[in-house]
C-alpha positions in Angstrom: 14.6 -3.6 -2.0 14.9 -7.0 -0.4 12.8 -9.7 -2.0 13.7 -12.7 0.4 9.9 -13.1 1.0 8.0 -15.2 -1.0 3.9 -15.2 -2.1 1.9 -12.5 -1.0 3.8 -10.7 0.7 6.2 -10.5 -1.6 3.6 -9.3 -4.0 2.9 -6.5 -1.6 6.4 -5.7 -1.4 6.9 -5.0 -5.3 3.9 -2.9 -5.0 5.4 -0.9 -2.6 8.5 -0.7 -4.3 6.3 0.5 -7.5 4.3 3.1 -5.5 7.6 4.7 -4.3 9.4 5.0 -7.7 6.4 6.4 -8.9 6.2 9.2 -6.3 9.9 9.8 -6.4 10.1 9.8 -10.6 6.3 10.5 -11.5 6.2 7.8 -13.9 3.4 5.1 -14.6 3.2 2.8 -11.8 2.3 -0.1 -13.7 5.5 0.3 -15.9 7.5 0.3 -12.8 5.8 -2.9 -11.6 6.4 -4.8 -14.9 10.0 -3.7 -14.8 10.1 -5.1 -11.0 8.4 -8.4 -12.0 10.6 -9.2 -14.5 13.7 -8.0 -12.6 12.6 -10.0 -9.8 11.3 -13.1 -11.8 8.0 -12.8 -9.9 5.7 -15.6 -9.8 2.6 -15.5 -10.9 0.9 -15.5 -7.6 3.0 -12.3 -6.7 2.9 -10.5 -9.6 -1.2 -10.8 -9.3 -1.3 -9.3 -6.3 1.5 -6.8 -6.6 -0.8 -6.1 -10.3 -4.0 -5.9 -8.2 -2.8 -3.2 -5.9 -0.9 -0.8 -7.9 -4.0 -0.9 -10.4 -6.7 -0.4 -7.0 -4.1 2.3 -6.5 -4.5 4.0 -9.9 -8.2 3.4 -9.9 -8.7 4.8 -6.5 -6.1 7.2 -6.2 -8.4 10.6 -5.5 -10.7 8.4 -3.0 -7.5 7.0 -1.3 -5.9 10.2 -0.9 -9.1 11.7 0.8 -9.4 8.4 2.8 -5.9 9.3 4.2 -6.4 13.1 4.2 -9.3 13.1 6.4 -7.7 9.7 8.5 -4.9 12.0 9.4 -6.6 15.1 11.1 -4.6 18.2 10.8 -1.8 16.9 9.4 -0.7 17.3 5.5 -0.4 14.0 3.4 2.5 15.0 1.7 4.5 16.0 5.2 4.5 11.8 6.1 7.6 10.4 5.3 7.5 9.0 1.7 8.0 5.3 2.9 4.9 5.6 5.5 2.9 7.3 3.2 3.4 4.5 0.2 2.8 1.6 3.0 -0.6 3.7 3.8 -1.0 3.8 0.2 -0.1 -0.3 -0.5 -2.7 -1.3 2.4 -5.5 0.8 1.6 -5.3 0.2 -2.1 -5.8 -3.7 -1.1 -8.6 -3.2 1.0 -10.2 -1.5 -1.7 -9.3 -3.1 -4.7 -8.3 -6.8 -3.4 -11.5 -8.2 -2.7 -10.0 -11.6 -1.7 -8.4 -9.7 1.0 -9.7 -9.5 4.0 -9.3 -5.7 5.3 -7.6 -6.9 8.6 -4.8 -8.9 6.9 -4.3 -5.9 4.4 -4.2 -4.0 7.5 -1.6 -6.5 9.6 0.5 -7.1 6.2 1.1 -3.1 5.8 2.0 -3.1 9.7 4.3 -5.9 9.0 5.8 -3.4 5.9 6.2 -0.9 8.3 8.0 -3.1 10.9 10.5 -4.4 8.1 11.2 -1.2 6.2 10.2 2.1 8.3 10.7 3.6 11.9 10.1 2.3 14.8 7.0 4.5 15.1 5.6 3.7 12.0 4.1 0.3 12.6 1.8 1.7 15.4 0.8 4.8 13.0 0.0 2.8 10.2 -2.3 0.3 12.1 -4.1 3.2 13.6 -4.4 5.2 10.4 -5.8 1.9 8.1 -7.7 0.6 10.8 -9.6 4.2 11.4 -10.4 3.9 7.8 -11.4 0.7 7.9 -14.1 1.1 10.5 -15.0 4.4 8.5 -15.7 2.4 5.6 -17.3 -0.5 7.4 -19.8 2.1 8.7 -20.6 3.3 5.2 -21.6 7.1 4.3 -23.0 9.0 7.5 
């Protein structure tokens, strides 16, 4: 991964790399993240956000998968490009598990990750999926 960012965005990129590698190698994402943080000599603010995102992913994994599957309507989560799926998971984990990040900021940052690292159509896709989930979460149970 390229780490030419600083601060919170760099933390998100490190969390994205950890979850991406987790999906590829089926290893503990927190262990992978700690390796990345050491390798990249992450600053505390970056490391803290990356850990919060990965821990939120682990804690909320079944809920994250269900929310994504519901939002995808007639599309299997495992058929998505792995990078897009990972970006969605990072954004949703941040929404669910990082209370000091407003949901719209988490969505905007996920869209930025999609612009930088994924395909031309990915930013609009990521925005649409995460915004639909945000609205559903804000509306509460039916």
